[in-house]
All heavy atoms as TSV, in Angstrom:
chain	resi	resn	atom	element	x	y	z
A	1	MET	N	N	-14.798	-34.712	-52.390
A	1	MET	CA	C	-15.236	-33.444	-52.010
A	1	MET	C	C	-14.711	-32.490	-53.138
A	1	MET	O	O	-13.565	-32.359	-53.366
A	1	MET	CB	C	-14.597	-33.074	-50.695
A	1	MET	CG	C	-15.035	-31.654	-50.214
A	1	MET	SD	S	-14.027	-31.213	-48.754
A	1	MET	CE	C	-15.343	-31.020	-47.576
A	2	ASN	N	N	-15.685	-31.738	-53.645
A	2	ASN	CA	C	-15.329	-30.764	-54.641
A	2	ASN	C	C	-15.138	-29.345	-54.074
A	2	ASN	O	O	-15.556	-29.101	-52.941
A	2	ASN	CB	C	-16.479	-30.638	-55.718
A	2	ASN	CG	C	-16.666	-31.994	-56.432
A	2	ASN	OD1	O	-15.707	-32.701	-56.619
A	2	ASN	ND2	N	-17.901	-32.282	-56.850
A	3	ASP	N	N	-14.563	-28.483	-54.786
A	3	ASP	CA	C	-14.326	-27.103	-54.292
A	3	ASP	C	C	-15.754	-26.442	-54.040
A	3	ASP	O	O	-15.814	-25.594	-53.221
A	3	ASP	CB	C	-13.532	-26.268	-55.299
A	3	ASP	CG	C	-12.042	-26.710	-55.233
A	3	ASP	OD1	O	-11.635	-27.261	-54.224
A	3	ASP	OD2	O	-11.336	-26.478	-56.190
A	4	SER	N	N	-16.686	-26.823	-54.705
A	4	SER	CA	C	-17.962	-26.146	-54.573
A	4	SER	C	C	-18.651	-26.618	-53.257
A	4	SER	O	O	-19.498	-25.897	-52.836
A	4	SER	CB	C	-18.881	-26.473	-55.792
A	4	SER	OG	O	-19.131	-27.838	-55.876
A	5	GLU	N	N	-18.180	-27.734	-52.708
A	5	GLU	CA	C	-18.728	-28.170	-51.422
A	5	GLU	C	C	-18.056	-27.699	-50.245
A	5	GLU	O	O	-18.478	-27.872	-49.120
A	5	GLU	CB	C	-18.712	-29.706	-51.449
A	5	GLU	CG	C	-19.535	-30.456	-52.489
A	5	GLU	CD	C	-19.258	-31.897	-52.485
A	5	GLU	OE1	O	-18.553	-32.346	-51.584
A	5	GLU	OE2	O	-19.891	-32.585	-53.286
A	6	PHE	N	N	-16.872	-26.990	-50.445
A	6	PHE	CA	C	-16.150	-26.514	-49.320
A	6	PHE	C	C	-16.791	-25.328	-48.715
A	6	PHE	O	O	-17.316	-24.384	-49.320
A	6	PHE	CB	C	-14.778	-26.033	-49.819
A	6	PHE	CG	C	-13.877	-25.401	-48.767
A	6	PHE	CD1	C	-13.306	-26.223	-47.730
A	6	PHE	CD2	C	-13.641	-23.992	-48.722
A	6	PHE	CE1	C	-12.539	-25.661	-46.751
A	6	PHE	CE2	C	-12.886	-23.466	-47.711
A	6	PHE	CZ	C	-12.387	-24.347	-46.751
A	7	GLU	N	N	-16.855	-25.331	-47.306
A	7	GLU	CA	C	-17.416	-24.209	-46.540
A	7	GLU	C	C	-16.364	-23.724	-45.664
A	7	GLU	O	O	-15.754	-24.407	-44.901
A	7	GLU	CB	C	-18.665	-24.715	-45.744
A	7	GLU	CG	C	-19.338	-23.582	-45.046
A	7	GLU	CD	C	-20.557	-24.118	-44.345
A	7	GLU	OE1	O	-21.093	-25.131	-44.645
A	7	GLU	OE2	O	-20.957	-23.450	-43.343
A	8	ALA	N	N	-16.079	-22.401	-45.721
A	8	ALA	CA	C	-15.092	-21.829	-44.880
A	8	ALA	C	C	-15.506	-21.808	-43.429
A	8	ALA	O	O	-16.765	-21.747	-43.176
A	8	ALA	CB	C	-14.832	-20.424	-45.380
A	9	PRO	N	N	-14.515	-21.906	-42.530
A	9	PRO	CA	C	-14.887	-21.810	-41.118
A	9	PRO	C	C	-15.400	-20.467	-40.730
A	9	PRO	O	O	-15.161	-19.490	-41.529
A	9	PRO	CB	C	-13.636	-22.100	-40.426
A	9	PRO	CG	C	-12.525	-21.837	-41.409
A	9	PRO	CD	C	-13.102	-22.071	-42.772
A	10	PRO	N	N	-16.047	-20.263	-39.718
A	10	PRO	CA	C	-16.542	-18.944	-39.236
A	10	PRO	C	C	-15.396	-17.945	-39.134
A	10	PRO	O	O	-14.247	-18.334	-38.875
A	10	PRO	CB	C	-17.153	-19.237	-37.872
A	10	PRO	CG	C	-17.433	-20.683	-37.831
A	10	PRO	CD	C	-16.449	-21.281	-38.705
A	11	LEU	N	N	-15.655	-16.737	-39.328
A	11	LEU	CA	C	-14.666	-15.626	-39.202
A	11	LEU	C	C	-13.967	-15.618	-37.930
A	11	LEU	O	O	-12.760	-15.304	-37.847
A	11	LEU	CB	C	-15.302	-14.327	-39.592
A	11	LEU	CG	C	-14.350	-13.097	-39.622
A	11	LEU	CD1	C	-13.292	-13.383	-40.741
A	11	LEU	CD2	C	-15.090	-11.802	-39.874
A	12	ILE	N	N	-14.702	-15.856	-36.833
A	12	ILE	CA	C	-14.167	-15.851	-35.497
A	12	ILE	C	C	-12.972	-16.821	-35.331
A	12	ILE	O	O	-12.022	-16.508	-34.539
A	12	ILE	CB	C	-15.222	-16.061	-34.513
A	12	ILE	CG1	C	-14.744	-15.714	-33.096
A	12	ILE	CG2	C	-15.692	-17.490	-34.401
A	12	ILE	CD1	C	-15.115	-14.331	-32.706
A	13	TRP	N	N	-13.052	-17.931	-36.080
A	13	TRP	CA	C	-11.884	-18.885	-35.935
A	13	TRP	C	C	-10.614	-18.353	-36.624
A	13	TRP	O	O	-9.517	-18.819	-36.208
A	13	TRP	CB	C	-12.277	-20.185	-36.756
A	13	TRP	CG	C	-13.234	-21.097	-36.043
A	13	TRP	CD1	C	-14.139	-20.724	-35.062
A	13	TRP	CD2	C	-13.468	-22.437	-36.322
A	13	TRP	NE1	N	-14.831	-21.807	-34.651
A	13	TRP	CE2	C	-14.440	-22.909	-35.372
A	13	TRP	CE3	C	-12.929	-23.348	-37.161
A	13	TRP	CZ2	C	-14.877	-24.214	-35.375
A	13	TRP	CZ3	C	-13.333	-24.649	-37.129
A	13	TRP	CH2	C	-14.357	-25.051	-36.289
A	14	ALA	N	N	-10.737	-17.331	-37.451
A	14	ALA	CA	C	-9.535	-16.784	-38.043
A	14	ALA	C	C	-9.078	-15.655	-37.283
A	14	ALA	O	O	-7.881	-15.326	-37.217
A	14	ALA	CB	C	-9.806	-16.423	-39.487
A	15	VAL	N	N	-9.988	-14.923	-36.613
A	15	VAL	CA	C	-9.643	-13.717	-35.872
A	15	VAL	C	C	-9.100	-13.950	-34.431
A	15	VAL	O	O	-8.145	-13.370	-34.011
A	15	VAL	CB	C	-10.895	-12.829	-35.838
A	15	VAL	CG1	C	-10.601	-11.579	-34.962
A	15	VAL	CG2	C	-11.283	-12.344	-37.221
A	16	LEU	N	N	-9.696	-14.893	-33.723
A	16	LEU	CA	C	-9.323	-15.137	-32.332
A	16	LEU	C	C	-7.888	-15.585	-32.199
A	16	LEU	O	O	-7.194	-15.103	-31.309
A	16	LEU	CB	C	-10.201	-16.231	-31.708
A	16	LEU	CG	C	-11.566	-15.643	-31.192
A	16	LEU	CD1	C	-12.381	-16.695	-30.538
A	16	LEU	CD2	C	-11.325	-14.534	-30.204
A	17	PRO	N	N	-7.366	-16.474	-33.004
A	17	PRO	CA	C	-5.875	-16.868	-32.865
A	17	PRO	C	C	-4.940	-15.667	-33.017
A	17	PRO	O	O	-3.936	-15.507	-32.384
A	17	PRO	CB	C	-5.627	-17.901	-33.872
A	17	PRO	CG	C	-6.958	-18.489	-34.142
A	17	PRO	CD	C	-7.968	-17.380	-33.994
A	18	VAL	N	N	-5.306	-14.752	-34.036
A	18	VAL	CA	C	-4.457	-13.587	-34.305
A	18	VAL	C	C	-4.533	-12.638	-33.016
A	18	VAL	O	O	-3.497	-12.131	-32.603
A	18	VAL	CB	C	-4.872	-12.838	-35.520
A	18	VAL	CG1	C	-4.204	-11.556	-35.769
A	18	VAL	CG2	C	-4.665	-13.812	-36.702
A	19	VAL	N	N	-5.708	-12.446	-32.536
A	19	VAL	CA	C	-5.850	-11.455	-31.380
A	19	VAL	C	C	-5.222	-12.144	-30.148
A	19	VAL	O	O	-4.501	-11.425	-29.324
A	19	VAL	CB	C	-7.375	-11.248	-31.103
A	19	VAL	CG1	C	-7.566	-10.511	-29.725
A	19	VAL	CG2	C	-8.001	-10.436	-32.258
A	20	GLY	N	N	-5.310	-13.381	-29.953
A	20	GLY	CA	C	-4.687	-14.076	-28.905
A	20	GLY	C	C	-3.211	-14.018	-28.977
A	20	GLY	O	O	-2.453	-13.884	-27.980
A	21	GLY	N	N	-2.655	-14.151	-30.152
A	21	GLY	CA	C	-1.181	-14.182	-30.323
A	21	GLY	C	C	-0.653	-12.748	-30.013
A	21	GLY	O	O	0.379	-12.656	-29.425
A	22	VAL	N	N	-1.328	-11.706	-30.522
A	22	VAL	CA	C	-0.902	-10.275	-30.244
A	22	VAL	C	C	-0.975	-10.034	-28.766
A	22	VAL	O	O	-0.070	-9.455	-28.170
A	22	VAL	CB	C	-1.734	-9.337	-31.044
A	22	VAL	CG1	C	-1.534	-7.928	-30.653
A	22	VAL	CG2	C	-1.480	-9.488	-32.564
A	23	ALA	N	N	-2.066	-10.467	-28.059
A	23	ALA	CA	C	-2.199	-10.247	-26.703
A	23	ALA	C	C	-1.084	-11.010	-25.932
A	23	ALA	O	O	-0.547	-10.450	-24.862
A	23	ALA	CB	C	-3.578	-10.679	-26.174
A	24	THR	N	N	-0.740	-12.231	-26.281
A	24	THR	CA	C	0.267	-12.951	-25.614
A	24	THR	C	C	1.634	-12.356	-25.803
A	24	THR	O	O	2.353	-12.184	-24.779
A	24	THR	CB	C	0.302	-14.469	-26.182
A	24	THR	OG1	O	-0.991	-14.980	-25.967
A	24	THR	CG2	C	1.456	-15.222	-25.478
A	25	ALA	N	N	1.943	-11.893	-27.008
A	25	ALA	CA	C	3.194	-11.215	-27.262
A	25	ALA	C	C	3.315	-9.943	-26.433
A	25	ALA	O	O	4.331	-9.635	-25.867
A	25	ALA	CB	C	3.362	-10.934	-28.799
A	26	ALA	N	N	2.253	-9.109	-26.425
A	26	ALA	CA	C	2.235	-7.870	-25.674
A	26	ALA	C	C	2.404	-8.188	-24.168
A	26	ALA	O	O	3.215	-7.542	-23.450
A	26	ALA	CB	C	1.010	-7.045	-25.940
A	27	GLY	N	N	1.722	-9.154	-23.692
A	27	GLY	CA	C	1.884	-9.577	-22.340
A	27	GLY	C	C	3.273	-10.024	-21.891
A	27	GLY	O	O	3.802	-9.652	-20.850
A	28	LEU	N	N	3.925	-10.743	-22.741
A	28	LEU	CA	C	5.235	-11.264	-22.515
A	28	LEU	C	C	6.229	-10.168	-22.501
A	28	LEU	O	O	7.108	-10.002	-21.691
A	28	LEU	CB	C	5.677	-12.330	-23.547
A	28	LEU	CG	C	5.061	-13.693	-23.328
A	28	LEU	CD1	C	5.394	-14.662	-24.516
A	28	LEU	CD2	C	5.718	-14.308	-22.080
A	29	ILE	N	N	6.098	-9.232	-23.511
A	29	ILE	CA	C	7.064	-8.096	-23.569
A	29	ILE	C	C	6.883	-7.166	-22.310
A	29	ILE	O	O	7.934	-6.839	-21.753
A	29	ILE	CB	C	6.757	-7.264	-24.839
A	29	ILE	CG1	C	7.166	-8.038	-26.081
A	29	ILE	CG2	C	7.534	-5.981	-24.886
A	29	ILE	CD1	C	6.731	-7.465	-27.376
A	30	LEU	N	N	5.716	-6.827	-21.937
A	30	LEU	CA	C	5.511	-6.012	-20.790
A	30	LEU	C	C	5.921	-6.688	-19.521
A	30	LEU	O	O	6.565	-6.129	-18.631
A	30	LEU	CB	C	4.062	-5.530	-20.715
A	30	LEU	CG	C	3.616	-4.507	-21.820
A	30	LEU	CD1	C	2.099	-4.295	-21.724
A	30	LEU	CD2	C	4.432	-3.335	-21.816
A	31	GLY	N	N	5.519	-8.039	-19.344
A	31	GLY	CA	C	5.791	-8.702	-18.150
A	31	GLY	C	C	7.299	-8.940	-17.936
A	31	GLY	O	O	7.801	-8.804	-16.876
A	32	LEU	N	N	7.980	-9.370	-19.043
A	32	LEU	CA	C	9.429	-9.576	-18.924
A	32	LEU	C	C	10.195	-8.278	-18.692
A	32	LEU	O	O	11.191	-8.300	-18.062
A	32	LEU	CB	C	9.994	-10.339	-20.137
A	32	LEU	CG	C	9.407	-11.798	-20.233
A	32	LEU	CD1	C	9.900	-12.380	-21.542
A	32	LEU	CD2	C	9.939	-12.664	-19.072
A	33	GLY	N	N	9.676	-7.243	-19.272
A	33	GLY	CA	C	10.320	-5.889	-19.088
A	33	GLY	C	C	10.134	-5.513	-17.587
A	33	GLY	O	O	11.146	-4.974	-16.980
A	34	TRP	N	N	8.944	-5.648	-17.021
A	34	TRP	CA	C	8.752	-5.289	-15.654
A	34	TRP	C	C	9.612	-6.166	-14.795
A	34	TRP	O	O	10.211	-5.705	-13.753
A	34	TRP	CB	C	7.255	-5.564	-15.351
A	34	TRP	CG	C	6.934	-5.341	-13.862
A	34	TRP	CD1	C	6.791	-4.141	-13.201
A	34	TRP	CD2	C	6.895	-6.366	-12.851
A	34	TRP	NE1	N	6.565	-4.401	-11.887
A	34	TRP	CE2	C	6.583	-5.684	-11.673
A	34	TRP	CE3	C	6.883	-7.701	-12.922
A	34	TRP	CZ2	C	6.406	-6.410	-10.445
A	34	TRP	CZ3	C	6.802	-8.448	-11.733
A	34	TRP	CH2	C	6.501	-7.808	-10.582
A	35	LEU	N	N	9.639	-7.496	-15.033
A	35	LEU	CA	C	10.468	-8.465	-14.224
A	35	LEU	C	C	11.935	-8.042	-14.284
A	35	LEU	O	O	12.613	-8.080	-13.289
A	35	LEU	CB	C	10.259	-9.883	-14.697
A	35	LEU	CG	C	10.885	-10.921	-13.884
A	35	LEU	CD1	C	10.352	-10.981	-12.483
A	35	LEU	CD2	C	10.788	-12.331	-14.579
A	36	GLY	N	N	12.491	-7.684	-15.441
A	36	GLY	CA	C	13.798	-7.262	-15.659
A	36	GLY	C	C	14.154	-6.090	-14.826
A	36	GLY	O	O	15.193	-5.934	-14.137
A	37	ASP	N	N	13.198	-5.100	-14.816
A	37	ASP	CA	C	13.392	-3.809	-14.018
A	37	ASP	C	C	13.388	-4.124	-12.553
A	37	ASP	O	O	14.154	-3.579	-11.792
A	37	ASP	CB	C	12.317	-2.807	-14.365
A	37	ASP	CG	C	12.490	-2.240	-15.725
A	37	ASP	OD1	O	13.578	-2.374	-16.296
A	37	ASP	OD2	O	11.526	-1.645	-16.198
A	38	ARG	N	N	12.457	-5.046	-12.146
A	38	ARG	CA	C	12.268	-5.420	-10.764
A	38	ARG	C	C	13.547	-6.096	-10.236
A	38	ARG	O	O	13.976	-5.859	-9.111
A	38	ARG	CB	C	11.094	-6.326	-10.597
A	38	ARG	CG	C	10.797	-6.802	-9.260
A	38	ARG	CD	C	9.777	-5.860	-8.667
A	38	ARG	NE	N	9.375	-6.451	-7.390
A	38	ARG	CZ	C	9.171	-5.769	-6.292
A	38	ARG	NH1	N	9.222	-4.500	-6.306
A	38	ARG	NH2	N	8.840	-6.341	-5.224
A	39	LEU	N	N	14.190	-6.998	-11.053
A	39	LEU	CA	C	15.283	-7.778	-10.577
A	39	LEU	C	C	16.565	-6.969	-10.671
A	39	LEU	O	O	17.535	-7.223	-9.918
A	39	LEU	CB	C	15.408	-8.963	-11.480
A	39	LEU	CG	C	14.392	-10.111	-11.228
A	39	LEU	CD1	C	14.602	-11.237	-12.191
A	39	LEU	CD2	C	14.376	-10.624	-9.857
A	40	SER	N	N	16.648	-5.937	-11.525
A	40	SER	CA	C	17.917	-5.237	-11.598
A	40	SER	C	C	17.921	-3.950	-10.768
A	40	SER	O	O	19.067	-3.433	-10.516
A	40	SER	CB	C	18.140	-4.783	-13.150
A	40	SER	OG	O	17.074	-3.856	-13.450
A	41	ALA	N	N	16.825	-3.439	-10.219
A	41	ALA	CA	C	16.816	-2.364	-9.308
A	41	ALA	C	C	17.343	-2.737	-7.972
A	41	ALA	O	O	17.008	-3.751	-7.453
A	41	ALA	CB	C	15.411	-1.794	-9.188
A	42	PRO	N	N	18.194	-1.785	-7.447
A	42	PRO	CA	C	18.679	-2.114	-6.082
A	42	PRO	C	C	17.581	-2.029	-5.020
A	42	PRO	O	O	16.757	-1.181	-5.182
A	42	PRO	CB	C	19.756	-1.051	-5.849
A	42	PRO	CG	C	19.346	0.111	-6.767
A	42	PRO	CD	C	18.696	-0.653	-7.958
A	43	ASP	N	N	17.610	-2.836	-4.066
A	43	ASP	CA	C	16.667	-2.829	-2.963
A	43	ASP	C	C	17.127	-1.987	-1.828
A	43	ASP	O	O	18.052	-2.370	-1.115
A	43	ASP	CB	C	16.364	-4.265	-2.554
A	43	ASP	CG	C	15.135	-4.330	-1.653
A	43	ASP	OD1	O	14.449	-3.316	-1.506
A	43	ASP	OD2	O	14.887	-5.408	-1.091
A	44	ASN	N	N	16.657	-0.739	-1.716
A	44	ASN	CA	C	17.146	0.149	-0.690
A	44	ASN	C	C	16.723	-0.286	0.697
A	44	ASN	O	O	17.372	0.055	1.670
A	44	ASN	CB	C	16.545	1.560	-0.954
A	44	ASN	CG	C	17.092	2.158	-2.221
A	44	ASN	OD1	O	18.181	1.796	-2.628
A	44	ASN	ND2	N	16.339	3.055	-2.884
A	45	ARG	N	N	15.604	-1.024	0.835
A	45	ARG	CA	C	15.083	-1.443	2.138
A	45	ARG	C	C	16.188	-2.368	2.822
A	45	ARG	O	O	16.513	-2.110	4.032
A	45	ARG	CB	C	13.837	-2.120	2.059
A	45	ARG	CG	C	12.738	-1.225	1.682
A	45	ARG	CD	C	11.403	-1.878	1.540
A	45	ARG	NE	N	11.544	-2.770	0.313
A	45	ARG	CZ	C	10.992	-3.907	0.162
A	45	ARG	NH1	N	10.215	-4.427	1.142
A	45	ARG	NH2	N	11.119	-4.582	-0.908
A	46	SER	N	N	16.730	-3.311	2.110
A	46	SER	CA	C	17.630	-4.236	2.776
A	46	SER	C	C	18.948	-3.539	3.148
A	46	SER	O	O	19.493	-3.856	4.181
A	46	SER	CB	C	17.962	-5.388	1.830
A	46	SER	OG	O	18.595	-4.903	0.738
A	47	THR	N	N	19.406	-2.569	2.384
A	47	THR	CA	C	20.572	-1.807	2.714
A	47	THR	C	C	20.439	-0.963	3.955
A	47	THR	O	O	21.278	-0.916	4.814
A	47	THR	CB	C	21.013	-0.946	1.504
A	47	THR	OG1	O	21.167	-1.696	0.359
A	47	THR	CG2	C	22.372	-0.191	1.808
A	48	HIS	N	N	19.221	-0.332	4.094
A	48	HIS	CA	C	18.964	0.592	5.168
A	48	HIS	C	C	18.881	-0.339	6.464
A	48	HIS	O	O	19.477	0.038	7.549
A	48	HIS	CB	C	17.616	1.247	4.989
A	48	HIS	CG	C	17.250	2.114	6.131
A	48	HIS	ND1	N	17.864	3.149	6.502
A	48	HIS	CD2	C	16.197	1.954	7.037
A	48	HIS	CE1	C	17.297	3.717	7.571
A	48	HIS	NE2	N	16.262	2.952	7.904
A	49	VAL	N	N	18.244	-1.472	6.386
A	49	VAL	CA	C	18.124	-2.323	7.641
A	49	VAL	C	C	19.505	-2.819	8.003
A	49	VAL	O	O	19.825	-2.853	9.133
A	49	VAL	CB	C	17.112	-3.529	7.285
A	49	VAL	CG1	C	17.211	-4.542	8.388
A	49	VAL	CG2	C	15.702	-2.994	7.148
A	50	PHE	N	N	20.332	-3.268	7.072
A	50	PHE	CA	C	21.631	-3.760	7.384
A	50	PHE	C	C	22.471	-2.638	7.932
A	50	PHE	O	O	23.138	-2.953	9.025
A	50	PHE	CB	C	22.338	-4.265	6.101
A	50	PHE	CG	C	23.722	-4.822	6.377
A	50	PHE	CD1	C	23.916	-5.990	6.992
A	50	PHE	CD2	C	24.789	-3.988	5.892
A	50	PHE	CE1	C	25.258	-6.466	7.243
A	50	PHE	CE2	C	26.113	-4.540	6.198
A	50	PHE	CZ	C	26.283	-5.714	6.829
A	51	SER	N	N	22.515	-1.414	7.474
A	51	SER	CA	C	23.348	-0.430	8.024
A	51	SER	C	C	22.828	0.032	9.394
A	51	SER	O	O	23.670	0.339	10.266
A	51	SER	CB	C	23.351	0.817	7.063
A	51	SER	OG	O	22.041	1.377	6.931
A	52	GLU	N	N	21.547	0.009	9.640
A	52	GLU	CA	C	21.008	0.335	10.933
A	52	GLU	C	C	21.388	-0.717	11.966
A	52	GLU	O	O	21.745	-0.364	13.095
A	52	GLU	CB	C	19.461	0.546	10.893
A	52	GLU	CG	C	18.828	1.099	12.163
A	52	GLU	CD	C	17.411	1.293	11.976
A	52	GLU	OE1	O	16.965	1.807	10.888
A	52	GLU	OE2	O	16.602	1.011	12.930
A	53	ALA	N	N	21.332	-1.957	11.547
A	53	ALA	CA	C	21.661	-3.076	12.468
A	53	ALA	C	C	23.139	-2.978	12.761
A	53	ALA	O	O	23.551	-3.233	13.939
A	53	ALA	CB	C	21.271	-4.451	11.893
A	54	THR	N	N	23.930	-2.706	11.790
A	54	THR	CA	C	25.406	-2.562	12.094
A	54	THR	C	C	25.716	-1.435	12.984
A	54	THR	O	O	26.565	-1.507	13.828
A	54	THR	CB	C	26.158	-2.408	10.683
A	54	THR	OG1	O	25.773	-3.476	9.822
A	54	THR	CG2	C	27.678	-2.463	10.949
A	55	TYR	N	N	25.013	-0.330	12.805
A	55	TYR	CA	C	25.255	0.892	13.598
A	55	TYR	C	C	24.917	0.592	15.095
A	55	TYR	O	O	25.747	0.863	15.988
A	55	TYR	CB	C	24.351	1.982	13.063
A	55	TYR	CG	C	24.587	3.347	13.773
A	55	TYR	CD1	C	25.731	4.048	13.508
A	55	TYR	CD2	C	23.613	3.835	14.703
A	55	TYR	CE1	C	25.843	5.301	14.246
A	55	TYR	CE2	C	23.765	5.003	15.279
A	55	TYR	CZ	C	24.914	5.778	15.071
A	55	TYR	OH	O	25.083	6.941	15.682
A	56	THR	N	N	23.841	-0.043	15.379
A	56	THR	CA	C	23.458	-0.315	16.735
A	56	THR	C	C	24.191	-1.490	17.314
A	56	THR	O	O	24.467	-1.513	18.500
A	56	THR	CB	C	21.900	-0.674	16.802
A	56	THR	OG1	O	21.594	-1.698	15.969
A	56	THR	CG2	C	21.094	0.528	16.476
A	57	ALA	N	N	24.728	-2.390	16.457
A	57	ALA	CA	C	25.582	-3.472	17.027
A	57	ALA	C	C	26.942	-3.024	17.439
A	57	ALA	O	O	27.519	-3.720	18.261
A	57	ALA	CB	C	25.660	-4.614	15.936
A	58	GLN	N	N	27.332	-1.880	16.986
A	58	GLN	CA	C	28.668	-1.398	17.378
A	58	GLN	C	C	28.558	-0.653	18.689
A	58	GLN	O	O	29.604	-0.073	19.132
A	58	GLN	CB	C	29.247	-0.470	16.251
A	58	GLN	CG	C	29.561	-1.214	15.008
A	58	GLN	CD	C	29.994	-0.312	13.864
A	58	GLN	OE1	O	29.799	0.963	13.990
A	58	GLN	NE2	N	30.535	-0.839	12.743
A	59	GLY	N	N	27.518	-0.516	19.309
A	59	GLY	CA	C	27.304	0.123	20.641
A	59	GLY	C	C	26.992	1.530	20.471
A	59	GLY	O	O	26.889	2.240	21.438
A	60	ALA	N	N	26.725	2.078	19.306
A	60	ALA	CA	C	26.367	3.465	19.149
A	60	ALA	C	C	24.887	3.623	19.508
A	60	ALA	O	O	24.100	2.768	19.250
A	60	ALA	CB	C	26.635	3.886	17.714
A	61	THR	N	N	24.587	4.748	20.116
A	61	THR	CA	C	23.121	5.083	20.392
A	61	THR	C	C	22.722	6.214	19.552
A	61	THR	O	O	23.500	7.051	19.158
A	61	THR	CB	C	22.988	5.301	21.846
A	61	THR	OG1	O	23.753	6.438	22.234
A	61	THR	CG2	C	23.360	4.156	22.686
A	62	LEU	N	N	21.454	6.279	19.307
A	62	LEU	CA	C	20.926	7.434	18.564
A	62	LEU	C	C	20.867	8.641	19.491
A	62	LEU	O	O	20.677	8.483	20.682
A	62	LEU	CB	C	19.554	7.047	18.047
A	62	LEU	CG	C	19.495	5.921	17.057
A	62	LEU	CD1	C	18.047	5.607	16.743
A	62	LEU	CD2	C	20.199	6.293	15.783
A	63	PRO	N	N	21.145	9.842	18.990
A	63	PRO	CA	C	21.136	10.987	19.774
A	63	PRO	C	C	19.759	11.317	20.331
A	63	PRO	O	O	18.741	11.043	19.649
A	63	PRO	CB	C	21.619	12.157	18.837
A	63	PRO	CG	C	21.450	11.637	17.448
A	63	PRO	CD	C	21.516	10.143	17.584
A	64	GLU	N	N	19.685	11.772	21.544
A	64	GLU	CA	C	18.332	12.073	22.157
A	64	GLU	C	C	17.900	13.412	21.710
A	64	GLU	O	O	18.644	14.350	21.483
A	64	GLU	CB	C	18.459	11.982	23.666
A	64	GLU	CG	C	18.787	10.703	24.208
A	64	GLU	CD	C	18.862	10.647	25.715
A	64	GLU	OE1	O	18.355	11.640	26.363
A	64	GLU	OE2	O	19.381	9.757	26.339
A	65	GLN	N	N	16.588	13.477	21.591
A	65	GLN	CA	C	15.952	14.803	21.226
A	65	GLN	C	C	15.875	15.702	22.460
A	65	GLN	O	O	15.428	15.190	23.532
A	65	GLN	CB	C	14.572	14.609	20.639
A	65	GLN	CG	C	14.589	13.882	19.305
A	65	GLN	CD	C	14.986	14.765	18.217
A	65	GLN	OE1	O	14.893	15.992	18.304
A	65	GLN	NE2	N	15.397	14.238	17.095
A	66	LEU	N	N	16.256	16.919	22.379
A	66	LEU	CA	C	16.071	17.858	23.488
A	66	LEU	C	C	14.722	18.460	23.455
A	66	LEU	O	O	14.087	18.668	22.484
A	66	LEU	CB	C	17.103	19.031	23.394
A	66	LEU	CG	C	18.547	18.646	23.454
A	66	LEU	CD1	C	19.425	19.856	23.258
A	66	LEU	CD2	C	18.855	18.017	24.862
A	67	PRO	N	N	14.078	18.560	24.670
A	67	PRO	CA	C	12.735	19.047	24.672
A	67	PRO	C	C	12.688	20.516	24.230
A	67	PRO	O	O	13.580	21.244	24.541
A	67	PRO	CB	C	12.295	18.917	26.083
A	67	PRO	CG	C	13.472	18.796	26.926
A	67	PRO	CD	C	14.587	18.190	26.028
A	68	LEU	N	N	11.714	20.864	23.434
A	68	LEU	CA	C	11.552	22.230	23.029
A	68	LEU	C	C	10.980	23.115	24.145
A	68	LEU	O	O	10.192	22.662	24.963
A	68	LEU	CB	C	10.665	22.288	21.825
A	68	LEU	CG	C	11.183	21.540	20.591
A	68	LEU	CD1	C	10.126	21.556	19.480
A	68	LEU	CD2	C	12.492	22.170	20.040
A	69	ALA	N	N	11.466	24.352	24.265
A	69	ALA	CA	C	11.074	25.213	25.375
A	69	ALA	C	C	9.633	25.611	25.264
A	69	ALA	O	O	8.801	25.509	24.652
A	69	ALA	CB	C	11.881	26.497	25.404
């Protein structure tokens, strides 16, 4: 095979891997950043449920609302 017989692959073969690599890197960066924020943020719902359950388990009752005149 001589150099004159060489035919370059289509341009899409050179472009798609580059675009795919950039998209993969951006997805990993954004996804892992979101996951890190999600795992490190305190979950307020579980604390609220626990404190409410503890409050009612101690025999305390919630104050009653007085009817408005």
